[in-house]
MITORRO-314475 format. One record per residue (C-alpha): residue in three letters; y, x, z. Coordinates in steps of 0.2 Angstrom, whole numbers, plus 5000, padded with zeros to 4 digits. Example, Ala and Ser with C-alpha at 12.3 -4.5 7.8 and 13.67 -1.06 7.14 Angstrom:
<atoms>
   rest      y      x      z
    ala   4978   5062   5039
    ser   4995   5068   5036
</atoms>
This chain:
<atoms>
   rest      y      x      z
    unk   4962   5028   4889
    unk   4976   5017   4885
    unk   4981   5004   4898
    unk   4973   4991   4887
    unk   4957   5000   4885
    unk   4956   5003   4904
    unk   4959   4985   4907
    unk   4945   4980   4896
    unk   4934   4993   4905
    unk   4938   4985   4922
    unk   4936   4968   4915
    unk   4918   4972   4910
    unk   4914   4979   4927
    unk   4922   4963   4935
    unk   4911   4952   4925
    unk   4895   4962   4930
    unk   4900   4962   4948
    unk   4905   4944   4951
    unk   4887   4938   4950
    unk   4884   4946   4966
    unk   4895   4932   4974
    unk   4893   4917   4962
    unk   4876   4910   4956
    unk   4886   4898   4944
    unk   4898   4903   4930
    unk   4916   4907   4935
    unk   4932   4912   4925
    unk   4941   4928   4927
    unk   4958   4932   4922
    unk   4968   4948   4926
    unk   4981   4947   4940
    unk   4986   4965   4942
    unk   4982   4982   4936
    unk   4989   4997   4944
    unk   4979   5005   4958
    unk   4964   4994   4956
    unk   4961   4980   4944
    unk   4962   4963   4952
    unk   4956   4947   4944
    unk   4958   4929   4948
    unk   4942   4919   4950
    unk   4942   4901   4945
    unk   4928   4890   4949
    unk   4927   4872   4944
    unk   4945   4873   4938
    unk   4952   4878   4954
    unk   4958   4896   4960
    unk   4944   4901   4972
    unk   4946   4920   4975
    unk   4950   4937   4968
    unk   4939   4951   4964
    unk   4945   4969   4966
    unk   4938   4983   4955
    unk   4942   4999   4964
    unk   4947   5014   4954
    unk   4934   5028   4957
    unk   4938   5042   4969
    unk   4950   5034   4980
    unk   4939   5025   4992
    unk   4920   5026   4996
    unk   4910   5012   5003
    unk   4913   5017   5021
    unk   4932   5016   5019
    unk   4931   4999   5011
    unk   4919   4993   5025
    unk   4932   5000   5038
    unk   4946   4990   5029
    unk   4936   4974   5030
    unk   4933   4977   5048
    unk   4951   4979   5052
    unk   4957   4964   5042
    unk   4944   4953   5050
    unk   4950   4959   5067
    unk   4968   4955   5062
    unk   4963   4937   5056
    unk   4954   4935   5073
    unk   4971   4940   5081
    unk   4980   4926   5071
    unk   4988   4938   5059
    unk   4986   4932   5041
    unk   4977   4945   5032
    unk   4964   4945   5018
    unk   4947   4936   5021
    unk   4933   4945   5012
    unk   4918   4935   5005
    unk   4900   4940   5009
    unk   4890   4941   4993
    unk   4874   4932   4989
    unk   4863   4947   4996
    unk   4874   4947   5012
    unk   4885   4962   5007
    unk   4904   4963   5006
    unk   4904   4976   4993
    unk   4895   4978   4976
    unk   4893   4995   4968
    unk   4891   4996   4949
    unk   4889   5011   4937
    unk   4900   5011   4921
    unk   4888   5012   4907
    unk   4901   5014   4893
    unk   4903   5030   4883
    unk   4893   5046   4882
    unk   4899   5054   4899
    unk   4884   5061   4908
    unk   4892   5059   4925
    unk   4894   5040   4925
    unk   4908   5034   4937
    unk   4904   5021   4951
    unk   4915   5006   4954
    unk   4916   4997   4970
    unk   4920   4979   4970
    unk   4924   4966   4983
    unk   4930   4948   4983
    unk   4944   4940   4993
    unk   4947   4922   4997
    unk   4961   4915   4987
    unk   4978   4912   4996
    unk   4992   4901   4988
    unk   5009   4909   4988
    unk   5022   4919   4978
    unk   5026   4937   4979
    unk   5042   4941   4989
    unk   5047   4953   4976
    unk   5042   4967   4965
    unk   5046   4986   4964
    unk   5050   4984   4946
    unk   5060   4968   4946
    unk   5073   4958   4955
    unk   5069   4946   4969
    unk   5071   4928   4964
    unk   5077   4922   4982
    unk   5094   4922   4989
    unk   5100   4937   5000
    unk   5101   4925   5015
    unk   5083   4920   5013
    unk   5078   4938   5011
    unk   5086   4942   5028
    unk   5076   4928   5036
    unk   5060   4933   5028
    unk   5062   4951   5033
    unk   5065   4946   5051
    unk   5048   4937   5050
    unk   5041   4952   5042
    unk   5047   4964   5055
    unk   5038   4953   5068
    unk   5022   4953   5058
    unk   5023   4972   5057
    unk   5025   4973   5076
    unk   5010   4961   5079
    unk   5000   4972   5067
    unk   5004   4987   5077
    unk   5001   4978   5093
    unk   4984   4973   5087
    unk   4979   4990   5081
    unk   4985   4999   5096
    unk   4974   4988   5107
    unk   4959   4987   5095
    unk   4944   4998   5096
    unk   4937   5002   5079
    unk   4919   5003   5075
    unk   4911   5020   5078
    unk   4910   5024   5059
    unk   4927   5018   5055
    unk   4935   5029   5042
    unk   4952   5028   5033
    unk   4964   5041   5027
    unk   4979   5047   5037
    unk   4997   5046   5033
    unk   5001   5061   5045
    unk   5009   5077   5042
    unk   4994   5084   5033
    unk   4991   5068   5023
    unk   5009   5067   5018
    unk   5014   5085   5016
    unk   4999   5096   5016
    unk   4991   5106   5001
    unk   4982   5090   4995
    unk   4992   5075   5000
    unk   4984   5058   4999
    unk   4994   5052   4984
    unk   4995   5069   4975
    unk   5005   5085   4975
    unk   5023   5078   4972
    unk   5030   5095   4968
    unk   5019   5095   4952
    unk   5028   5080   4944
    unk   5032   5086   4926
    unk   5049   5077   4926
    unk   5056   5089   4940
    unk   5067   5104   4935
    unk   5063   5121   4943
    unk   5078   5119   4955
    unk   5073   5102   4960
    unk   5055   5108   4964
    unk   5063   5122   4975
    unk   5074   5109   4984
    unk   5059   5098   4987
    unk   5048   5112   4994
    unk   5062   5117   5006
    unk   5063   5099   5012
    unk   5044   5097   5013
    unk   5044   5112   5025
    unk   5058   5106   5035
    unk   5050   5088   5036
    unk   5033   5095   5041
    unk   5041   5104   5055
    unk   5050   5088   5061
    unk   5035   5077   5060
    unk   5024   5089   5069
    unk   5038   5090   5083
    unk   5038   5071   5083
    unk   5020   5071   5087
    unk   5007   5056   5085
    unk   5010   5047   5101
    unk   5000   5031   5101
    unk   5016   5021   5106
    unk   5023   5025   5088
    unk   5007   5030   5078
    unk   4991   5021   5074
    unk   4983   5010   5061
    unk   4996   5003   5049
    unk   4996   4993   5033
    unk   5006   5007   5024
    unk   5011   4997   5009
    unk   5021   4983   5016
    unk   5031   4981   5000
    unk   5039   4964   4995
    unk   5025   4962   4981
    unk   5012   4963   4995
    unk   5019   4949   5004
    unk   5014   4931   4999
    unk   5027   4917   5003
    unk   5020   4900   5005
    unk   5033   4889   5013
    unk   5036   4896   5031
    unk   5020   4906   5030
    unk   5019   4924   5026
    unk   5002   4932   5021
    unk   5000   4951   5020
    unk   4989   4956   5006
    unk   4983   4973   4998
    unk   4977   4983   5012
    unk   4971   4996   5000
    unk   4982   5010   5007
    unk   4979   5005   5026
    unk   4976   5020   5037
    unk   4983   5030   5052
    unk   5001   5034   5052
    unk   5018   5032   5060
    unk   5025   5014   5063
    unk   5041   5020   5056
    unk   5032   5024   5040
    unk   5028   5006   5039
    unk   5047   5002   5041
    unk   5052   5014   5028
    unk   5039   5008   5015
    unk   5045   4990   5017
    unk   5063   4995   5013
    unk   5062   5010   5002
    unk   5066   5001   4986
    unk   5082   4994   4993
    unk   5089   5011   4998
    unk   5107   5011   4991
    unk   5108   4993   4988
    unk   5121   4982   4997
    unk   5108   4972   5006
    unk   5099   4987   5013
    unk   5108   4987   5030
    unk   5106   4969   5034
    unk   5088   4969   5028
    unk   5085   4984   5040
    unk   5094   4975   5054
    unk   5083   4959   5051
    unk   5067   4969   5051
    unk   5071   4978   5067
    unk   5076   4962   5076
    unk   5060   4954   5071
    unk   5050   4969   5076
    unk   5058   4970   5093
    unk   5054   4952   5097
    unk   5035   4958   5098
    unk   5035   4977   5101
    unk   5048   4989   5108
    unk   5057   5001   5095
    unk   5070   5011   5105
    unk   5086   5016   5096
    unk   5081   5035   5100
    unk   5065   5032   5091
    unk   5073   5022   5076
    unk   5084   5037   5074
    unk   5070   5046   5066
    unk   5068   5033   5052
    unk   5077   5044   5039
    unk   5062   5056   5040
    unk   5050   5043   5034
    unk   5061   5038   5019
    unk   5059   5055   5013
    unk   5041   5056   5017
    unk   5038   5039   5008
    unk   5049   5046   4993
    unk   5037   5061   4992
    unk   5022   5050   4991
    unk   5030   5040   4977
    unk   5033   5056   4967
    unk   5015   5061   4970
    unk   5009   5044   4964
    unk   5020   5045   4948
    unk   5013   5062   4944
    unk   4995   5056   4946
    unk   4998   5040   4937
    unk   5010   5047   4924
    unk   5002   5039   4909
    unk   5004   5021   4916
    unk   5018   5009   4911
    unk   5024   5008   4929
    unk   5025   5027   4931
    unk   5035   5029   4915
    unk   5047   5015   4920
    unk   5050   5021   4938
    unk   5050   5040   4936
    unk   5068   5044   4932
    unk   5075   5032   4945
    unk   5063   5037   4959
    unk   5066   5056   4955
    unk   5084   5054   4957
    unk   5083   5045   4973
    unk   5071   5057   4981
    unk   5080   5072   4976
    unk   5096   5065   4983
    unk   5087   5061   5000
    unk   5080   5079   5000
    unk   5098   5086   4998
    unk   5105   5075   5012
    unk   5090   5080   5023
    unk   5093   5098   5020
    unk   5111   5097   5024
    unk   5107   5088   5041
    unk   5107   5100   5056
</atoms>
């Protein structure tokens, strides 16, 4: 399907699902279509909530319930995270079957509703930020503090017995079936680039396994702390989009927040600001921070996997060339490092 056809399909599902939360008519309008389709819900002329229609195959009901359990715990700890609405039947999640077309195996769509939060995205992976560099540095210092508080909460929190989220560990990042797809299969890669990436993959896996999963540096993370997932409202920052949250290294969180600034003049001061903010709430020793380059490569590999599995989307077509060049360069530098 084209993007337009997919959006129409998701919109139909959203209209069918929204009655699980609202007895009265509401208006829906598309906010974002990439991983999932997210629609703004307007009731009585005011922004009331958003409804997410999850793409089939990435999460099941248990993993979404686990996401809701964690974000609820984060909110209880004073960290601004999504608040999920309970439906009219007392459930957070609605499941619908796509009845369109003649496919025998009808895909099932999981939907949930999140309370509306005012604010503007800090930035976007496909565009320039509209705030000054100095404001970015200040915001990244606050963001580093939020990341540390998230890691403090998750380190102390005991999840429910049936808690289930994927893992951004060595297997999830570099195994035979990575969470975001086999990055070495990206069609844009030349044979010599594939060979290079596979060599870097083997070296990186060894390095990550040697680093280990010590709870001081590894645990439940947001895993997608990009500028577009930070809503700014005055002096308040809200973390949104926990779709990729799971278990991983804290440095993977740092690398994600800064990946698309690699090579930019503001990269070093942004990193310094993030780390300074982080250290106000949680230790990050220099000897551990020295491992950060490993996670820029790991994050880059996940983006190549995403570009491969989403190659027909407008975002993938726009980003493939630049991201491929950047990740190949990272891999070359990594292989040249003793």
